[in-house]
C-alpha positions as CSV (number, residue, x, y, z in Angstrom):
1,Y,10.2,-17.1,-13.9
2,S,7.0,-17.2,-15.8
3,T,5.0,-16.0,-12.7
4,M,7.3,-13.3,-11.9
5,H,5.8,-9.5,-12.3
6,T,9.0,-8.1,-13.7
7,D,11.3,-8.7,-16.6
8,R,14.9,-9.8,-17.1
9,T,16.4,-6.3,-17.5
10,A,14.8,-5.1,-14.3
11,I,16.1,-8.3,-12.3
12,E,19.7,-7.9,-13.9
13,F,19.8,-4.3,-13.0
14,G,18.7,-4.9,-9.3
15,I,21.2,-7.7,-8.9
16,K,23.9,-5.7,-10.3
17,E,23.1,-2.6,-8.1
18,V,23.2,-4.8,-5.0
19,C,26.2,-6.6,-6.0
20,T,28.0,-3.3,-6.9
21,R,27.0,-1.7,-3.6
22,F,28.5,-4.7,-1.6
23,Q,31.5,-5.1,-3.8
24,M,30.4,-8.7,-4.8
25,V,31.1,-10.4,-8.1
26,H,28.1,-11.9,-9.8
27,D,27.1,-14.0,-12.8
28,L,23.5,-14.3,-13.7
29,N,22.7,-17.2,-15.9
30,W,19.1,-17.6,-17.5
31,N,20.1,-21.0,-18.8
32,D,19.6,-20.1,-22.5
33,E,22.8,-21.7,-23.4
34,K,24.0,-25.0,-22.0
35,K,27.3,-24.6,-20.0
36,R,30.3,-26.3,-21.8
37,V,32.0,-28.8,-19.5
38,A,35.3,-30.5,-19.6
39,I,36.1,-33.6,-17.6
40,M,39.6,-34.3,-16.3
41,V,40.6,-38.0,-15.2
42,S,43.3,-40.0,-14.5
43,K,42.9,-44.1,-14.4
44,Y,40.1,-44.6,-12.0
45,D,36.9,-44.8,-14.2
46,H,33.9,-45.0,-11.8
47,C,33.3,-41.1,-11.7
48,I,33.7,-40.4,-15.2
49,W,31.2,-43.4,-16.0
50,E,28.7,-42.0,-13.6
51,L,28.9,-38.5,-15.0
52,L,28.6,-39.6,-18.6
53,L,25.8,-42.1,-18.0
54,R,23.8,-39.5,-15.9
55,H,24.5,-36.9,-18.7
56,R,23.2,-39.3,-21.3
57,A,20.1,-40.0,-19.2
58,G,19.4,-36.3,-19.3
59,E,20.1,-35.8,-15.4
60,I,23.0,-33.4,-15.9
61,D,22.1,-30.4,-18.3
62,C,25.3,-29.4,-20.1
63,E,27.5,-29.9,-23.1
64,I,30.5,-32.2,-22.2
65,S,32.9,-30.7,-24.8
66,V,36.2,-32.5,-24.0
67,I,37.9,-35.1,-21.7
68,I,41.6,-34.5,-20.7
69,S,43.7,-37.2,-19.0
70,N,47.2,-37.9,-18.2
71,H,46.9,-41.4,-19.3
72,E,45.6,-43.3,-22.2
73,D,43.7,-45.9,-20.3
74,L,40.1,-44.3,-20.5
75,R,40.0,-43.4,-24.1
76,H,37.6,-46.1,-24.9
77,V,35.1,-44.6,-22.2
78,A,35.3,-41.2,-24.2
79,E,34.9,-43.0,-27.6
80,T,31.9,-44.8,-26.2
81,F,30.1,-41.3,-25.8
82,D,31.7,-39.9,-28.8
83,I,33.6,-37.0,-26.7
84,P,37.0,-35.9,-27.8
85,Y,39.7,-37.3,-25.6
86,H,43.1,-35.6,-25.1
87,V,46.1,-37.0,-23.3
88,Y,48.8,-34.8,-21.8
89,K,51.5,-36.7,-20.1
90,V,52.6,-34.8,-17.0
91,T,56.0,-35.0,-15.3
92,K,57.6,-32.7,-12.7
93,N,59.6,-31.0,-15.5
94,T,56.9,-30.5,-17.9
95,K,54.0,-29.8,-15.6
96,A,53.9,-26.0,-16.2
97,Q,54.1,-26.4,-19.9
98,V,51.5,-29.1,-20.1
99,E,49.0,-27.0,-18.0
100,E,49.5,-24.0,-20.3
101,E,48.5,-26.4,-23.2
102,E,45.6,-27.8,-21.3
103,L,44.4,-24.2,-20.4
104,K,44.7,-23.1,-24.2
105,L,42.5,-26.1,-25.2
106,L,39.9,-25.4,-22.5
107,K,39.7,-21.6,-22.6
108,E,40.5,-21.0,-26.4
109,E,39.5,-24.0,-28.3
110,C,36.6,-25.6,-26.3
111,K,35.5,-22.4,-24.6
112,V,34.8,-24.3,-21.5
113,D,32.7,-22.8,-18.6
114,L,33.4,-25.5,-16.0
115,V,36.0,-28.3,-15.3
116,I,35.2,-31.4,-13.5
117,L,38.2,-33.2,-11.8
118,A,36.8,-36.7,-11.8
119,R,39.5,-38.6,-9.9
120,Y,42.3,-36.6,-11.7
121,M,45.2,-37.5,-9.8
122,Q,47.4,-34.4,-10.5
123,I,47.4,-31.2,-8.3
124,I,46.4,-28.2,-10.5
125,S,48.3,-25.1,-10.1
126,D,47.2,-21.8,-8.5
127,N,47.2,-20.4,-12.2
128,F,44.8,-23.0,-13.2
129,C,42.4,-22.1,-10.2
130,N,42.8,-18.5,-11.0
131,T,42.0,-19.0,-14.6
132,F,38.8,-21.0,-13.9
133,N,37.8,-19.0,-10.8
134,H,35.2,-20.8,-8.9
135,Q,34.6,-22.9,-12.1
136,V,36.6,-26.1,-11.1
137,I,34.7,-28.9,-9.2
138,N,36.9,-31.7,-7.6
139,I,35.4,-35.1,-6.9
140,H,37.3,-37.3,-4.6
141,H,36.7,-39.8,-1.7
142,S,35.3,-38.6,1.6
143,F,38.4,-39.6,3.7
144,L,40.0,-36.2,3.7
145,P,41.4,-35.0,5.9
146,A,41.9,-38.2,7.8
147,F,43.8,-40.1,5.1
148,I,45.7,-37.4,3.1
149,G,48.1,-38.5,0.2
150,G,48.5,-41.9,-1.7
151,K,46.4,-45.1,-1.3
152,P,43.7,-43.8,1.2
153,Y,41.4,-46.6,0.5
154,H,44.1,-49.1,1.6
155,R,44.8,-47.1,4.8
156,A,41.0,-46.8,5.4
157,H,40.6,-50.5,5.0
158,E,43.5,-51.2,7.5
159,R,42.0,-48.6,10.1
160,G,38.5,-50.5,9.7
161,V,36.5,-47.5,8.4
162,K,32.9,-48.3,8.2
163,L,31.6,-45.3,6.3
164,I,32.7,-44.4,2.8
165,G,31.5,-41.7,0.3
166,A,32.5,-38.9,-2.0
167,T,32.8,-35.1,-1.8
168,A,32.4,-32.7,-4.4
169,H,33.9,-29.1,-3.8
170,Y,35.1,-26.0,-5.6
171,A,38.8,-26.5,-6.2
172,T,40.8,-23.4,-4.9
173,A,44.6,-22.6,-4.4
174,E,44.4,-24.2,-0.9
175,L,44.4,-28.0,-1.6
176,D,41.1,-29.7,-0.9
177,E,39.9,-26.7,1.1
178,G,37.4,-25.1,-1.3
179,P,33.8,-24.9,-0.3
180,I,31.9,-28.1,-0.3
181,I,29.1,-28.6,-2.9
182,E,27.7,-32.1,-2.1
183,Q,28.8,-35.2,0.0
184,D,27.2,-38.6,0.2
185,I,28.2,-41.9,2.1
186,T,27.5,-45.6,2.3
187,R,28.0,-48.0,4.9
188,I,31.0,-50.8,4.5
189,S,31.8,-53.6,6.7
190,H,35.0,-55.8,7.5
191,S,34.0,-58.2,4.7
192,N,34.6,-55.5,2.0
193,S,37.9,-55.6,0.2
194,V,40.0,-52.6,-0.7
195,N,38.6,-52.8,-4.3
196,D,35.1,-52.8,-2.7
197,L,35.9,-49.5,-1.0
198,I,37.4,-48.1,-4.2
199,R,34.1,-49.0,-6.1
200,K,31.8,-47.8,-3.6
201,G,33.7,-44.4,-2.9
Protein backbone atom coordinates (compact mmCIF):
# COMPACT_ATOMS: atom_id res chain seq x y z
CA TYR A 1 0.00 0.00 0.00
CA SER A 2 2.82 2.43 0.88
CA THR A 3 4.13 2.29 -2.72
CA MET A 4 0.79 3.14 -4.33
CA HIS A 5 0.56 6.55 -5.97
CA THR A 6 -3.02 7.17 -4.88
CA ASP A 7 -5.05 7.34 -1.69
CA ARG A 8 -7.76 5.31 -0.05
CA THR A 9 -10.55 7.60 -1.18
CA ALA A 10 -9.60 7.20 -4.84
CA ILE A 11 -9.29 3.42 -4.52
CA GLU A 12 -12.60 3.11 -2.68
CA PHE A 13 -14.34 5.29 -5.28
CA GLY A 14 -12.86 3.30 -8.16
CA ILE A 15 -13.84 -0.07 -6.69
CA LYS A 16 -17.34 1.16 -5.86
CA GLU A 17 -17.79 2.50 -9.39
CA VAL A 18 -16.72 -0.76 -11.05
CA CYS A 19 -18.79 -2.91 -8.68
CA THR A 20 -21.86 -0.74 -9.24
CA ARG A 21 -21.45 -0.98 -13.01
CA PHE A 22 -21.34 -4.80 -12.87
CA GLN A 23 -23.93 -5.08 -10.05
CA MET A 24 -21.37 -6.64 -7.73
CA VAL A 25 -21.43 -6.61 -3.95
CA HIS A 26 -18.11 -5.56 -2.45
CA ASP A 27 -16.49 -5.06 0.93
CA LEU A 28 -13.15 -3.28 1.13
CA ASN A 29 -11.21 -3.92 4.32
CA TRP A 30 -8.05 -1.92 5.07
CA ASN A 31 -7.34 -4.14 8.08
CA ASP A 32 -7.56 -1.18 10.46
CA GLU A 33 -9.63 -3.25 12.86
CA LYS A 34 -9.27 -6.94 13.55
CA LYS A 35 -12.11 -9.18 12.42
CA ARG A 36 -14.24 -10.48 15.26
CA VAL A 37 -14.52 -14.27 14.92
CA ALA A 38 -16.75 -16.88 16.54
CA ILE A 39 -15.97 -20.59 16.57
CA MET A 40 -18.73 -23.19 16.67
CA VAL A 41 -17.73 -26.70 17.73
CA SER A 42 -19.26 -29.95 18.99
CA LYS A 43 -17.14 -32.69 20.59
CA TYR A 44 -14.15 -33.21 18.28
CA ASP A 45 -11.38 -30.98 19.62
CA HIS A 46 -8.56 -31.17 17.05
CA CYS A 47 -9.78 -28.29 14.85
CA ILE A 48 -10.42 -25.91 17.72
CA TRP A 49 -7.03 -26.63 19.31
CA GLU A 50 -5.35 -25.98 15.97
CA LEU A 51 -7.17 -22.68 15.48
CA LEU A 52 -6.59 -21.42 19.02
CA LEU A 53 -2.91 -22.39 19.14
CA ARG A 54 -2.24 -20.76 15.76
CA HIS A 55 -4.12 -17.67 16.94
CA ARG A 56 -2.03 -17.51 20.10
CA ALA A 57 1.14 -17.86 17.99
CA GLY A 58 0.05 -14.87 15.91
CA GLU A 59 -0.59 -16.86 12.73
CA ILE A 60 -4.29 -15.96 12.61
CA ASP A 61 -4.79 -12.21 12.86
CA CYS A 62 -8.24 -11.74 14.40
CA GLU A 63 -10.09 -11.44 17.68
CA ILE A 64 -11.77 -14.68 18.73
CA SER A 65 -14.77 -13.29 20.59
CA VAL A 66 -16.76 -16.38 21.53
CA ILE A 67 -16.99 -20.15 21.23
CA ILE A 68 -20.41 -21.76 20.82
CA SER A 69 -21.10 -25.46 21.26
CA ASN A 70 -23.97 -27.86 21.58
CA HIS A 71 -22.04 -29.77 24.26
CA GLU A 72 -20.16 -28.96 27.47
CA ASP A 73 -17.23 -31.20 26.53
CA LEU A 74 -14.80 -28.53 25.28
CA ARG A 75 -15.39 -25.81 27.86
CA HIS A 76 -11.93 -26.51 29.32
CA VAL A 77 -10.39 -25.65 25.94
CA ALA A 78 -12.11 -22.26 25.88
CA GLU A 79 -11.08 -21.62 29.49
CA THR A 80 -7.46 -22.42 28.63
CA PHE A 81 -7.52 -19.48 26.19
CA ASP A 82 -9.85 -17.31 28.30
CA ILE A 83 -12.56 -17.18 25.63
CA PRO A 84 -16.28 -17.09 26.56
CA TYR A 85 -17.95 -20.46 25.97
CA HIS A 86 -21.70 -20.76 25.42
CA VAL A 87 -23.61 -24.02 25.23
CA TYR A 88 -26.87 -24.27 23.30
CA LYS A 89 -28.49 -27.67 23.50
CA VAL A 90 -30.04 -28.47 20.12
CA THR A 91 -32.95 -30.84 19.58
CA LYS A 92 -35.23 -31.29 16.61
CA ASN A 93 -37.98 -29.36 18.39
CA THR A 94 -35.80 -26.49 19.67
CA LYS A 95 -33.43 -26.04 16.71
CA ALA A 96 -35.09 -22.91 15.27
CA GLN A 97 -35.41 -21.19 18.66
CA VAL A 98 -31.84 -22.09 19.65
CA GLU A 99 -30.50 -20.77 16.37
CA GLU A 100 -32.28 -17.45 16.91
CA GLU A 101 -30.59 -17.18 20.33
CA GLU A 102 -27.22 -18.01 18.76
CA LEU A 103 -27.71 -15.37 16.07
CA LYS A 104 -28.65 -12.77 18.68
CA LEU A 105 -25.45 -13.54 20.62
CA LEU A 106 -23.29 -13.47 17.49
CA LYS A 107 -24.78 -10.41 15.78
CA GLU A 108 -26.03 -8.16 18.58
CA GLU A 109 -23.88 -8.98 21.59
CA CYS A 110 -20.54 -10.11 20.12
CA LYS A 111 -20.85 -8.24 16.79
CA VAL A 112 -19.07 -11.07 15.00
CA ASP A 113 -17.74 -10.64 11.44
CA LEU A 114 -16.97 -14.29 10.71
CA VAL A 115 -18.16 -17.68 11.99
CA ILE A 116 -15.95 -20.77 11.78
CA LEU A 117 -17.60 -24.19 12.01
CA ALA A 118 -14.76 -26.25 13.47
CA ARG A 119 -16.32 -29.71 13.34
CA TYR A 120 -19.69 -28.36 14.46
CA MET A 121 -21.93 -31.36 13.99
CA GLN A 122 -25.18 -29.52 13.37
CA ILE A 123 -26.61 -28.38 10.05
CA ILE A 124 -27.05 -24.61 10.08
CA SER A 125 -30.20 -23.23 8.49
CA ASP A 126 -30.65 -21.12 5.36
CA ASN A 127 -31.53 -18.24 7.69
CA PHE A 128 -28.16 -18.57 9.46
CA CYS A 129 -26.32 -18.64 6.12
CA ASN A 130 -28.24 -15.61 4.88
CA THR A 131 -27.65 -13.68 8.10
CA PHE A 132 -23.91 -14.31 7.77
CA ASN A 133 -23.81 -14.27 3.98
CA HIS A 134 -20.31 -15.32 2.79
CA GLN A 135 -19.19 -15.08 6.43
CA VAL A 136 -19.37 -18.72 7.54
CA ILE A 137 -16.42 -21.06 7.00
CA ASN A 138 -16.95 -24.80 7.45
CA ILE A 139 -13.99 -27.06 8.24
CA HIS A 140 -14.50 -30.79 7.79
CA HIS A 141 -12.89 -34.00 6.61
CA SER A 142 -11.98 -34.35 2.95
CA PHE A 143 -14.09 -37.47 2.34
CA LEU A 144 -17.04 -35.58 0.88
CA PRO A 145 -18.82 -36.37 -1.34
CA ALA A 146 -17.64 -40.01 -1.15
CA PHE A 147 -18.66 -40.57 2.48
CA ILE A 148 -21.67 -38.40 3.24
CA GLY A 149 -23.40 -38.75 6.61
CA GLY A 150 -22.39 -40.31 9.91
CA LYS A 151 -19.11 -42.08 10.74
CA PRO A 152 -17.20 -41.13 7.57
CA TYR A 153 -13.85 -42.09 9.14
CA HIS A 154 -15.13 -45.57 9.96
CA ARG A 155 -16.44 -46.10 6.42
CA ALA A 156 -13.24 -44.70 4.86
CA HIS A 157 -11.21 -47.07 7.06
CA GLU A 158 -13.33 -50.02 5.93
CA ARG A 159 -12.81 -49.07 2.26
CA GLY A 160 -9.05 -48.79 2.71
CA VAL A 161 -8.74 -45.09 1.85
CA LYS A 162 -5.05 -44.05 1.63
CA LEU A 163 -5.35 -40.24 1.59
CA ILE A 164 -7.00 -38.14 4.26
CA GLY A 165 -7.26 -34.43 4.74
CA ALA A 166 -9.39 -31.44 5.51
CA THR A 167 -11.46 -29.00 3.50
CA ALA A 168 -12.38 -25.43 4.41
CA HIS A 169 -15.20 -23.87 2.40
CA TYR A 170 -17.77 -21.12 2.67
CA ALA A 171 -21.06 -22.44 4.03
CA THR A 172 -24.11 -21.85 1.87
CA ALA A 173 -27.73 -22.96 1.87
CA GLU A 174 -26.63 -25.94 -0.26
CA LEU A 175 -25.06 -28.32 2.26
CA ASP A 176 -21.28 -28.69 1.78
CA GLU A 177 -21.49 -27.14 -1.69
CA GLY A 178 -19.99 -23.71 -0.96
CA PRO A 179 -16.82 -22.40 -2.65
CA ILE A 180 -13.68 -24.16 -1.41
CA ILE A 181 -11.11 -21.95 0.32
CA GLU A 182 -8.35 -24.45 1.11
CA GLN A 183 -7.64 -28.18 1.21
CA ASP A 184 -4.78 -30.29 2.49
CA ILE A 185 -4.05 -34.01 2.60
CA THR A 186 -1.75 -36.53 4.23
CA ARG A 187 -1.09 -40.19 3.46
CA ILE A 188 -2.36 -43.01 5.63
CA SER A 189 -1.86 -46.77 5.47
CA HIS A 190 -3.55 -50.01 6.46
CA SER A 191 -1.71 -49.81 9.80
CA ASN A 192 -3.68 -46.70 10.82
CA SER A 193 -6.72 -47.12 13.06
CA VAL A 194 -9.98 -45.19 12.85
CA ASN A 195 -8.71 -42.97 15.66
CA ASP A 196 -5.58 -42.25 13.64
CA LEU A 197 -7.77 -41.18 10.71
CA ILE A 198 -9.80 -38.88 12.97
CA ARG A 199 -6.63 -37.34 14.41
CA LYS A 200 -4.96 -36.84 11.03
CA GLY A 201 -8.12 -35.60 9.33
